[in-house]
N, C-alpha and C positions, 0 to 999 in steps of 0.2 A: 700234338694231340689237337684235334679240331674242337673249337669252343662250342660248336653247335650241339655237341653231345653232352654239354654240361647240364646237370640237374638244377642249377641255380640260374635259370633263365630270368632276365630282367624284363618286367612288364613295361610297355610303352607309357603307361599312366604315371610311372615313377620317374620317368626321364624329365629333366628340366625343360620348360617351354622355351621358345626362342626369346620371349620377352625377359624371362629370368636370366637366360644366358647373356643377353645384352646388358642387363643391369649388373650382373656379376662382372662383366667385362669393364663397365664404367668404374665400378668400385675398385677393381684391380688397377686401373689406370690412375684414379684419383680417390684414394680412400677418405679424404677430407672434403669431399664435395658437399656443397650446401644442399641439404635435403629440402629446403624450402619450408614454407609455413603451411600448416593444415588449413583447409577451407574454414572460413569464419562461420560459426553457428550462432544465429541470433538468440538472444535470451527471451524469456517470456515477456519481460517489460518492453522489449523492442517491437513486439508485434501485438501486444494486448494493452491498450491504454488503461483499462481497468486495473490491471496489475501494476502498471506504472504509477497510477494515482495512489494505490495502496502503499507502494514503496515510498512515495512522496510523503504520505501521512506518517509512515514509520519514522522517516528522517526528521520530520517536523516534531514528532513526539519526543524524540531523543533530544533535540535542541531545546524544546520546552522543558524537559526534565532537567537539563543543565541550568536553565534560568531559575527554576524552583530551588535547585540545590544551592545555587549561588545566594539566593535570598535567604535560605536556611543558614548558610555560613555566616552571613551578616547578622541574622537574628540571634545566632548562638552567642555572639559577643555580648548581647544585651540581656539575654535570658539567663544564662548559666554563670554562676559565680566561679571565681578562679579556684577556690578551695573545696568545691563540691566533689566528693569521691563516691563512686558507686561500684558494685560488683557485677561484672559481666562475664559469664562463662563462655569460653575458656580463658578469657584474657585476664581475669582476676580483678583486683581493685585498680581502677583507672580514673583519671580525671574526666568528669562529664564534659567539660569545656574542650579539652584536647580531643576526646573521642568524637564529639559532634563536629568540631572544625575539620578533623581529618576525613571523616566520612562524607560530609557535605561537599568539601572541596574535591575529594576524589571522585565523587559521583558527577560533579559539574564538569570536570575535565574529561572523565571517561565518556560521558554522554556526548560531548562535542566530538571526540575522536570516533566513537562508534557511529554517530550520525554521518560523519564525513566518509567513513569507510563504506557504510551501507549505501550512501549516495553514489559513491564512485563505482561500486560493484553492480549496482542494479540500474542506474539511470544514465551515468556517463558512458561514453563510447568505450567499448572494450576491444575494438578491432586493432590488431597488431599491425604496425607499419614498419617498413624497412627504411632506415635512413643510412645512406652511404657515408662513410667517413670522409672528412674533408679537412683541409688545413685549419689551424687554430684561428687564423684571421679570416673572418667571413667576408666574402665578396658581396657586392650589392644584391646580386640575385638571391644569395643565401639569406641575407637579412630580410629581403622582401618575402622569402618563403617562410621564415620564422614568424613574421608578423601575420602572414596568411594562416599558418598553422595555429597560431594563438587564437586568431579570430574564429577559425574552424572549431578549435577545442572549446572555446567559450560557447559557441553555438551548440555543439554536441552535448555540453554539460547541462543544457537546458536551464542555465542559471536565470536567464531573463524570462523564460516561460514559466518555470516553477516558482511562482511568487511566494507560495507558502513556505517552501524551503528557504528561499532567500531571506524572507522577513524574519523567520525564527532563527536562522543562522546569525543575522545581524544582531538580534536580541541577545542571543547567548554570548556572542563575542563582545558585546557591549557591557554585559553584566559581569563577566568573569574578571576583568581587571579591577572591579570594585573590591575583590577579595584582598588584593594588595594594598589598596587604600585603607581598608578597614584594619589591616595588620599594623598600620602606623599608630593605631590606638595604643599598642603596647609601648610606644615611646613616651607616653604620658599617662596620667597627668604629671605636671611638674612636681618634683620632690618637695618643694616648699621648704619647711623646716625639718622634715623627717630625717635628713642625713645629718643634721646638726645635734640631734638628741638621741640618747639611748635610754634603756630601762634603769640605769643607775641614778639614784637620787639620795638625798640625805637620809641616813638610817637604814639603807638597804644592806642586808647581811651578805658577806662574801661566802658563797656556797662552793665547796670543793666539787669540781665537775666529775670526779671519779667516784667519790663516796656519797655525794648528794647531802653532805652534812656541813653545817656552818664551820668556818675556820676559826681557830684560836691562834694567837701568836706562837704558842709553843708547838703548833703543828707545822710551822714553816721553819726549817733549819737553814743555817748559813750554807749558801751554795746550791740549795735545792730550787727546783722550778715546779710550781703548782699552777694548775689552770682553774679558774673560778668563773662562776656565772652569778647574776643577781638573784636574790631570793624571790621565789614566785615564778621563775621561768622553767617550764617543763617541756619535755620533748614531744608530748602529745598535743601541744597547742598548735593551732592552725598557722600562726605566724612565727613559729619557733625559729625557722631558718632565717627569716628576716631579722629577728631580734638578736639571735646569737651572732649574726654577722657583724653586728655593731657593738655588742656588749661583752664579747669574749675577752677574758682578762688573764694576764700572766702575773703571778705572785712570786717574787724573788726576795730572798733575804741577803743583804750585803752588810758587811761590817760598817757601821756609821762612818768611821774614819776613812773608808775607801770610797765614799760617795763624794764626787767632785762638785756636783751641781747643788747650789744652795737651795733652790726651790724644790728639787727632788728630795733633799734631806728633810725639808720642812713638811712636805706632803707625805712623808713616810711615817711608819710607826716602828721605832726601835730598829731601823734598818730594813724593815719590810716595805718594799715598794710594789706598786701595782701599775702596770702599763697595759695598753691595749695590745691584744694578740694579733690584730689585723695589720698586715704590712701596708705601709703608705705608698707602695708602688702600684700594685693592681689588686690588693685586697686578699692576698693569700694568708692562711693562718701560719703564724710563726711558732716553731716548736723546738729549734735546735739551740741549746744554751751551752756556752763554754764557761765553766766555773772559774777558772783562773783569771781570765781576762774580763769577765762579766759581759762578754759579747753574745748577742743573740743573732742567729742567721735565719733568713727566710729561705726555705728550700726551693722556691720557684725560680728566682732570679738572683739569688745570693746577695741580696741587700743585707748589710750588717749594721747593727745598732749597738752602741755602747750604753748598757743599762746603768753604769755607774756615773754617767755624765749626761743625764737628762734624755737618755735613749736617742742621742743624736746619730745621724747617719755617718758612718766612717767608710763605707764601701757600698758600691752597687747603685742601681738606678732609682732607688727611693728618693722622693723629693723633699721629705721633711721628717722630723723626729716622730717617734711613737708618742701619742698622747698619754699623759699620766693621770691616774685617778687618785684623788686625795682620800686617805683612809685614816681610821682611828680604831679604838676599841670601845665598845659600849659597856654599860654597867654589868652585863652578864659575862664579860670577858671574851666576847666574839668580835672579830674584825668586821667593820662596817664602813660603808662609803660616806663621805661627807658632802656629796653632791655628784653631779654628772661630770663627764670629761670637760676640760676647759676649752676644747676645740673639737671639731668633727673628726671621727676616726676614719681610717682607711685612706684610699687614694684621693687626690684632689678632684674637684668637680667644678663645673663652669660657674655655679652660683657662689662658690666659696670666695670670701673676701678677706 
């Protein structure tokens, strides 16, 4: 059958042109041919100096904002107390100092980054260049080309021309490291005598930490372990965590004939002994007591202390025995301290002699 009689005649307009046919032929020969780069289109800042100056002012504003935020970070250390708590929706109750430090430092770093990005996108050259691959070891010609490209990039960045950007960038980068210097403030002031003393003193009642009631000798049975705090220490106090970390106490009752250390026996009351609950390794709270051996174990690093022998270390990395608190009974029949610990509680520190 002759095709001229077909009702589906093809229009010449729908036939591929010679250029398209040639392109299809090239694709068929090499489907991974480099399509090349599209022609470079100049940005508004490239052809309009007024727009370029506006971008320059924007970048300088961001760098200036970074400087202000850095100053605010430093000022926060001076203005806000450590224990000041406020309510901020939807964050809830948070520390004013932590919030101000985080916000100011975040703004300082973000402003530098945003300024650098805006500078690169609007003022630095955005023309794409093709660089052929070469061996890892550069030849003299390549090294010279790198230096030339660097010089050309520095020129195209307009770093020398845009003095406002340059000066504010230097200011922002100079101030941001001060945040790290200010953070060193948290390493001081020196502890002085704070680590040597606790809230325990002569006449302080031993308060059961679970019931919040004063302890009587009959409340402590042989083989039991009770935790106590000094009278007057409450959880709603601003310095509760600091004080409990030094004053936490373990109360154990041991048959007097089973106490090996003479001083421990003299400082006890009818076999009731009081030792610091704070491990002398890294300060973990001790809570695991073995009734038969009178050993107490720190759950953090397994330091083990013998509470029948002056709480000396019998296993683990702890460096010295648990401090003992001398106790007695007052006229009302309640257990009370006869003074503070004889030595600092917790791990050793550099001032400890």
